[in-house]
C-alpha positions in Angstrom: -24.7 -16.7 -6.2 -25.5 -13.1 -6.6 -24.9 -11.7 -10.0 -23.2 -8.3 -10.4 -24.7 -5.7 -12.4 -22.7 -4.8 -15.5 -20.6 -1.7 -14.9 -21.3 1.3 -17.3 -18.4 1.7 -19.9 -16.2 4.8 -19.1 -15.8 7.3 -21.9 -12.6 7.1 -23.8 -10.3 9.7 -22.2 -8.5 10.0 -25.6 -11.6 11.2 -27.2 -11.9 13.9 -24.6 -8.4 14.9 -24.8 -8.5 15.2 -28.5 -11.6 17.3 -28.4 -10.2 19.7 -25.8 -7.3 20.2 -28.0 -9.4 21.1 -30.7 -10.9 24.0 -28.7 -9.1 27.3 -28.8 -8.9 29.5 -25.5 -12.1 31.4 -26.1 -14.1 28.3 -27.1 -12.8 26.6 -23.9 -13.8 29.5 -21.5 -17.3 29.6 -23.1 -17.5 25.7 -22.5 -16.5 26.1 -19.1 -19.0 28.8 -18.3 -21.7 26.8 -20.0 -21.0 23.7 -17.7 -20.7 25.4 -14.3 -24.5 25.6 -13.8 -24.6 21.9 -14.0 -22.2 21.5 -11.2 -23.4 20.8 -7.7 -22.5 23.1 -4.8 -19.5 21.1 -3.7 -18.0 20.7 -7.1 -18.7 24.2 -8.0 -17.0 25.4 -4.7 -13.8 23.2 -5.5 -13.7 24.2 -9.1 -13.9 27.8 -8.3 -11.2 27.6 -5.7 -8.8 25.7 -8.1 -9.4 28.1 -10.9 -8.6 31.2 -8.8 -5.6 29.5 -7.3 -4.2 28.6 -10.8 -5.0 32.0 -12.4 -3.2 33.7 -9.4 -0.1 31.5 -10.0 0.2 31.9 -13.7 2.1 34.7 -15.6 -0.7 37.0 -16.1 -0.1 38.8 -12.7 -3.9 38.5 -12.0 -4.8 38.1 -8.4 -8.1 38.0 -6.7 -9.5 40.8 -4.8 -8.2 41.0 -1.3 -10.7 41.4 1.5 -10.9 44.8 3.1 -9.9 45.4 6.6 -13.5 45.8 7.8 -14.3 42.4 6.2 -11.5 40.8 8.2 -12.7 42.2 11.4 -16.4 40.9 10.4 -14.8 37.5 10.0 -13.0 37.5 13.5 -16.4 38.7 15.1 -18.2 35.8 13.4 -15.6 33.3 14.6 -15.9 34.6 18.2 -19.7 34.3 18.1 -19.5 30.8 16.5 -17.2 29.6 19.4 -19.7 30.8 22.0 -22.6 28.8 20.6 -20.1 26.0 19.3 -21.7 26.0 15.7 -21.3 27.7 12.4 -23.1 27.3 9.0 -20.7 25.4 6.9 -21.7 27.7 3.8 -20.7 30.7 6.0 -17.4 29.2 6.9 -16.8 28.3 3.4 -17.2 31.8 2.0 -15.0 33.4 4.8 -12.2 30.8 4.2 -12.3 31.5 0.5 -11.7 35.3 1.5 -8.7 34.0 3.6 -7.4 32.3 0.3 -8.1 35.6 -1.6 -5.9 37.4 1.1 -3.1 34.9 0.4 -3.3 34.8 -3.3 -3.1 38.4 -3.3 -0.1 38.3 -0.9 -1.8 40.1 1.8 -0.3 37.6 4.3 -1.2 39.5 7.6 -5.0 39.5 6.6 -4.7 35.9 5.7 -3.1 35.0 9.0 -6.0 36.6 10.9 -8.9 35.1 8.7 -7.1 31.5 9.0 -6.4 31.8 12.7 -10.0 32.8 13.5 -11.6 29.9 11.8 -9.2 27.1 11.3 -7.7 26.8 14.8 -11.1 26.6 16.6 -12.4 24.3 13.9 -9.4 21.9 14.6 -10.0 22.2 18.3 -13.6 21.1 18.0 -14.6 24.5 19.5 -16.7 25.1 16.4 -19.0 22.5 14.9 -19.8 22.4 11.2 -22.5 19.5 11.5 -20.0 17.0 9.8 -20.5 13.4 10.7 -16.7 12.8 10.7 -14.4 14.9 8.5 -14.7 18.8 8.0 -14.2 18.1 4.1 -17.7 16.4 4.1 -19.5 19.9 4.6 -17.0 22.5 3.2 -16.5 23.3 -0.5 -13.0 24.5 0.0 -10.1 22.2 0.8 -9.4 22.7 4.5 -5.8 21.1 4.0 -5.1 23.7 1.4 -6.3 26.5 3.6 -4.0 25.1 6.4 -1.1 25.2 4.2 -1.7 28.7 3.0 -2.1 29.6 6.7 1.3 28.1 7.4 3.0 29.9 4.5 1.5 33.1 5.7 2.9 32.7 9.2 6.1 32.0 7.6 6.0 35.3 5.6 4.8 37.4 8.5 7.2 36.3 11.2 10.6 37.6 12.1 13.8 35.8 10.8 14.9 34.8 14.3 11.6 33.6 15.4 10.4 32.0 12.0 11.0 28.3 13.1 9.1 28.5 16.3 6.2 30.3 14.6 5.9 27.7 11.8 6.0 24.8 14.1 3.3 26.4 16.4 1.3 27.1 13.2 1.5 23.5 12.2 0.5 22.2 15.5 -2.4 24.7 15.8 -4.0 23.4 12.4 -3.0 19.6 12.8 -6.5 18.6 12.6 -7.2 20.2 9.3 -4.4 18.7 7.1 -1.3 16.6 7.9 1.9 17.8 6.7 3.9 14.9 6.1 6.6 16.8 4.5 6.4 20.4 5.7 9.1 21.8 3.5 8.1 20.5 0.4 4.4 21.6 1.4 5.5 25.2 2.1 7.3 25.5 -1.2 4.4 23.9 -3.2 1.9 26.2 -1.7 4.1 29.5 -1.7 3.6 32.1 -4.5 7.1 33.1 -4.2 10.5 31.9 -3.0 10.5 31.6 0.8 12.7 34.4 2.1 15.9 33.6 4.2 15.3 29.9 3.8 18.9 28.8 4.9 18.3 30.5 8.3 14.9 28.8 8.6 16.4 25.4 7.7 18.8 25.7 10.6 16.1 26.6 13.0 13.8 23.8 11.7 16.5 21.2 12.1 17.2 22.1 15.7 13.7 22.4 16.6 12.4 19.1 15.0 15.5 17.3 16.4 14.6 18.6 20.0 11.1 17.3 19.5 12.2 13.9 18.2 14.6 13.6 21.2 11.7 14.5 23.8 9.2 12.1 22.4 8.7 8.6 23.6 10.9 6.4 21.4 9.6 3.3 19.7 10.0 1.6 16.4 6.9 3.2 14.9 7.4 5.9 12.6 6.0 9.3 13.8 5.1 12.5 12.0 8.2 14.2 13.7 10.4 11.5 12.4 9.5 12.1 8.9 10.0 15.8 9.4 13.6 15.2 10.8 14.5 13.0 7.7 13.1 15.6 5.2 15.2 18.6 6.8 18.4 16.2 7.1 18.2 15.2 3.6 17.6 18.8 2.5 20.5 20.1 4.5 23.0 17.1 4.8 22.1 14.9 1.8 21.9 11.1 1.9 24.9 10.9 4.0 22.9 12.8 6.9 20.2 10.2 6.5 22.8 7.4 7.0 24.0 9.2 10.2 20.5 9.4 11.5 19.8 5.6 10.6 22.9 4.4 12.2 22.3 6.4 15.4 18.5 5.5 15.8 18.7 1.9 14.3 15.0 2.5 13.7 13.1 0.7 11.1 11.9 4.0 9.1 15.2 5.7 9.4 17.0 2.6 8.0 14.3 2.3 5.2 14.5 6.1 4.3 18.3 5.9 4.0 18.2 2.8 1.6 15.3 4.2 -0.4 17.1 7.5 -1.0 20.1 5.7 -2.5 17.8 3.6 -4.8 15.9 6.8 -5.9 19.4 8.2 -6.6 20.4 5.2 -8.8 23.3 4.5 -6.7 23.2 0.7 -6.9 26.6 0.2 -5.4 26.0 2.3 -2.4 22.4 0.9 -2.0 23.8 -2.7 -1.9 26.2 -1.8 0.9 23.4 0.2 2.7 20.8 -2.5 2.5 23.2 -5.1 3.9 24.5 -2.8 6.8 20.8 -1.8 7.5 19.7 -5.3 7.8 22.3 -6.0 10.3 21.5 -2.9 12.2 17.6 -3.7 12.5 16.5 -4.8 15.9 14.4 -7.7 16.4 12.3 -7.6 13.3 12.8 -10.6 10.7 10.1 -9.0 8.5 11.9 -5.8 8.0 15.2 -7.4 7.9 14.2 -9.9 5.1 12.8 -6.9 3.0 16.2 -5.0 3.4 18.1 -8.1 2.1 15.6 -8.4 -0.9 16.8 -4.8 -1.4 20.4 -5.8 -1.4 19.5 -8.7 -3.9 17.8 -6.1 -6.1 21.0 -4.0 -6.0 23.1 -7.0 -6.9 20.6 -7.8 -9.8 20.8 -4.2 -11.2 24.7 -4.3 -10.9 24.8 -7.5 -12.8 26.6 -9.2 -10.1 27.6 -12.9 -10.3 26.6 -13.4 -6.6 22.9 -12.7 -7.0 22.2 -16.1 -5.9 24.1 -15.7 -2.6 21.9 -12.6 -1.7 18.8 -14.4 -2.6 19.8 -17.3 -0.4 20.8 -15.0 2.4 17.4 -13.2 2.3 15.5 -16.6 2.7 17.6 -17.8 5.2 17.3 -14.8 7.4 13.6 -14.3 6.8 12.2 -17.7 5.1 9.1 -17.1 3.0 7.6 -18.8 0.1 8.4 -16.0 -2.3 12.1 -15.7 -1.3 12.4 -19.6 -1.4 11.1 -19.6 -5.0 13.6 -16.8 -5.9 16.4 -18.6 -4.6 15.5 -21.9 -6.2 14.9 -20.0 -9.4 18.6 -19.4 -9.9 19.0 -23.1 -10.8 18.9 -23.8 -14.3 19.3 -27.7 -14.3 17.9 -30.4 -12.4 21.2 -31.2 -10.8 21.6 -27.6 -9.7 18.0 -27.3 -8.2 18.4 -30.8 -6.5 21.4 -29.4 -4.6 19.5 -26.2 -3.8 16.4 -28.1 -2.6 18.6 -30.4 -0.3 20.1 -27.3 1.2 16.8 -25.7 1.7 15.2 -28.7 3.3 17.9 -28.8 6.1 17.3 -25.2 7.0 13.5 -24.7 6.2 11.6 -23.9 9.6 9.6 -26.9 10.8 6.4 -24.9 10.9 6.8 -23.7 7.3 4.5 -26.2 5.7 3.9 -24.5 2.5 7.8 -24.2 1.9 8.2 -27.7 3.0 5.6 -28.9 0.6 7.1 -27.2 -2.2 10.6 -28.8 -1.5 8.9 -32.3 -1.0 7.3 -31.8 -4.4 10.6 -30.6 -6.3 12.2 -33.5 -4.7 9.4 -35.9 -5.9 8.8 -36.8 -2.2 5.0 -37.0 -2.8 3.9 -39.1 -0.1 5.7 -36.6 2.4 3.9 -33.7 0.8 0.5 -35.6 0.9 1.0 -36.1 4.7 1.3 -32.4 5.0 -1.8 -32.0 3.1 -3.8 -34.6 4.9 -2.8 -33.1 8.5 -3.5 -29.4 7.5 -6.3 -27.9 9.3 -9.8 -27.4 7.3 -9.8 -23.7 8.3 -7.0 -21.2 7.9 -6.3 -21.8 4.2 -5.6 -18.2 4.1 -2.6 -18.5 6.6 0.7 -18.0 4.8 2.0 -21.4 5.6 -1.1 -23.5 5.1 -0.1 -26.1 2.3 -3.6 -26.3 0.7 -3.4 -23.8 -2.0 -0.1 -24.9 -3.2 -0.6 -28.8 -2.8 -4.2 -29.3 -3.8 -4.2 -27.8 -7.3 -0.7 -29.2 -7.8 -1.7 -32.7 -7.0 -5.1 -32.5 -8.9 -3.0 -31.4 -11.9 -0.5 -34.2 -11.6 -2.9 -36.9 -11.1 -5.3 -35.7 -13.7 -3.9 -34.4 -17.1 -0.4 -34.1 -15.9 -0.7 -30.3 -16.7 -0.2 -28.5 -13.6 -0.4 -25.1 -15.1 -4.0 -25.8 -16.2 -5.1 -26.1 -12.4 -2.6 -23.9 -10.7 -3.5 -20.3 -9.6 -0.5 -18.3 -8.9 -0.3 -17.2 -5.2 -0.5 -13.4 -4.4 2.3 -13.3 -2.0 4.1 -10.3 -3.2 7.3 -9.2 -1.2 8.9 -6.4 -3.0 11.8 -5.0 -1.3 11.3 -1.9 0.7 13.8 0.1 -1.3 11.9 -0.3 -4.3 10.2 2.9 -5.6 6.3 3.0 -6.0 6.7 3.4 -9.7 5.4 0.0 -11.2 8.1 0.4 -14.0 10.9 0.6 -11.2 13.3 -2.4 -11.1 12.2 -5.4 -9.0 13.3 -8.9 -8.2 11.7 -11.6 -10.5 9.8 -14.4 -8.7 9.8 -17.5 -11.1 6.3 -19.2 -11.4 6.1 -22.5 -9.7 5.5 -24.2 -13.0 8.9 -23.2 -14.1 10.6 -24.7 -11.0 8.6 -27.9 -11.7 9.9 -28.1 -15.2 13.5 -27.5 -14.1 13.3 -30.2 -11.4 11.7 -32.7 -13.9 8.7 -33.4 -11.7 6.4 -35.9 -13.4 3.2 -37.9 -12.7 3.8 -40.5 -10.1 3.5 -43.9 -11.7 3.5 -46.1 -8.4 -0.2 -47.0 -7.5 0.5 -46.8 -3.8 1.7 -43.5 -3.9 -1.1 -42.4 -6.3 -3.5 -43.8 -3.6 -2.1 -41.8 -0.8 -2.3 -38.8 -2.7 -5.9 -39.4 -3.7 -6.7 -40.0 0.0 -4.8 -36.9 1.0 -6.9 -34.9 -1.4 -10.3 -36.4 -0.2 -9.2 -35.8 3.5 -8.4 -32.3 2.8 -11.8 -31.7 1.0 -13.5 -33.3 3.8 -11.8 -31.3 6.6 -12.5 -28.1 4.6 -16.1 -29.0 4.5 -16.3 -29.6 8.3 -14.4 -26.5 9.0 -16.4 -24.0 7.0 -19.9 -25.6 8.0 -19.1 -25.9 11.7 -17.9 -22.3 11.8 -20.6 -20.9 9.5 -17.9 -19.6 7.1 -20.7 -19.1 4.2 -18.2 -16.9 2.0 -15.9 -20.1 1.8 -18.7 -22.6 0.8 -17.8 -22.3 -2.8 -14.1 -23.2 -2.2 -15.0 -26.3 -0.2 -17.5 -27.3 -2.8 -14.7 -26.9 -5.5 -12.4 -29.0 -3.6 -14.7 -31.9 -3.3 -15.8 -31.7 -7.0 -12.2 -31.6 -8.1 -11.5 -34.8 -6.1 -14.4 -36.6 -7.9 -13.4 -35.4 -11.2 -9.7 -36.2 -11.1 -10.7 -39.7 -9.8 -13.2 -40.2 -12.6 -14.2 -43.6 -11.2 -17.7 -44.8 -10.1 -16.1 -44.9 -6.5 -15.3 -41.2 -6.8 -18.7 -40.3 -7.9 -20.3 -42.3 -5.0 -17.9 -40.6 -2.7 -19.0 -37.0 -3.8 -22.8 -38.1 -3.4 -22.4 -39.4 0.1 -20.5 -36.0 0.9 -23.3 -33.9 -0.5 -25.9 -36.0 1.3 -24.1 -35.5 4.5 -24.3 -31.6 4.2 -28.0 -31.6 2.7 -29.2 -29.2 5.4 -27.0 -26.7 4.2 -28.8 -25.0 1.5 -26.0 -22.3 0.7 -23.4 -25.0 0.3 -25.8 -27.1 -1.8 -26.3 -24.3 -4.2 -22.5 -24.0 -4.6 -22.4 -27.7 -5.3 -24.9 -27.3 -7.9 -23.3 -24.1 -9.7 -19.8 -25.6 -9.7 -20.9 -28.8 -10.7 -22.5 -27.4 -13.8 -19.1 -26.0 -15.1 -16.7 -27.7 -17.3 -14.0 -27.8 -14.7 -13.8 -26.5 -11.2 
């Protein structure tokens, strides 16, 4: 196996922060000036743009020098010439776009509009090539997305009140290729140097224009940019109740999720509970989304401390069965008697093709032979499939037949199914999913004593290992050779008998022509445990 080179240790950021805090303003300015010659061209350009932007926005009232009228005319002439030949030098475009930003930061909006229109629009339309391989950002020092946002704000500032909505929409469309505005209102306010004038009138126009565009576009359940625009302006003008109206009318996934997410962000768990349940009923032909919405309802019930949390978890699993949802529901049981009841109910409702979930239910019910049958009949490939029972049953059986310590062998499955209403904040509330070893302890699962049962489990383990080897070798899945070797060696070690060693030797001899596989056997065999 190829060895990774050790990564260089990163500097401790706390030391850097402490050192910066120790410098006064003059020392910090001197330090920055001393470091700037060491920047490459791209970093220097970005750094300069950021410094100028921040200085123009602070309380000092400093602004960069705005380009003179003759320079604006020169830039427009340059752009026309570049369009005729279809090419411009990136460094020249960089310098001229920086002049556009200077005009914007000095609040000379008409000049900024002229400069940005002359350069950004033909570049966005591919009428001017800058020699980039893919993205314009590769060859420019300034950020074209920031320039596009400054252009749109400049258009806002220079447009008559009655025409402002249409002018802004046209401007966004014109520079669409330079930077996406997922939330135009937030972006306008972020970039603007001063409060946007007559904002209420603009919001009314914007709401009408975006609504018209949404109605005219081809409808599907896929979220478009315009759908997000509509939700943004609706929430701004009508609040969460407006989002609810949009979601109920469209029954589209993105609208339903946005409504529920807004309630969670507001911390209104009572309303969030009702909204998630209603949204799950409204969602059309999408079990996956319905399940996530019901997860959100369960999360709300959890945060409210309701006594019916188990019912919400059960409902989520029954509507969209998955391993994680099954574990959450079963995890509400605290005694063997309770979990036996839930296992029996789940067995009756579990989908026939949900082999991994069925395997867990068989093990919790100590139906080891039925679980072994699922492992024996599982395909040698497709171990990454959600319902393949191998990753659950193989380490579980090895643990039960070996030391009896399942946790020693078991690697927790990465099958996260956080509800859609959950915020991206990692500290935000989320549903707990009990580890499988906890479920096994509550169910009182112990090593099988019956020799016939143990023999069938051993046979299933060997069969699974053999099928895995056949699958990866016949299909040349070399990245999975190590996993196949791991399974075979685990079988031999948990057996511990001369017969188990002989079986492994025969298996290795069968694949002696596969040198990469043999290297994996040798590497894994030298470890203390697979």
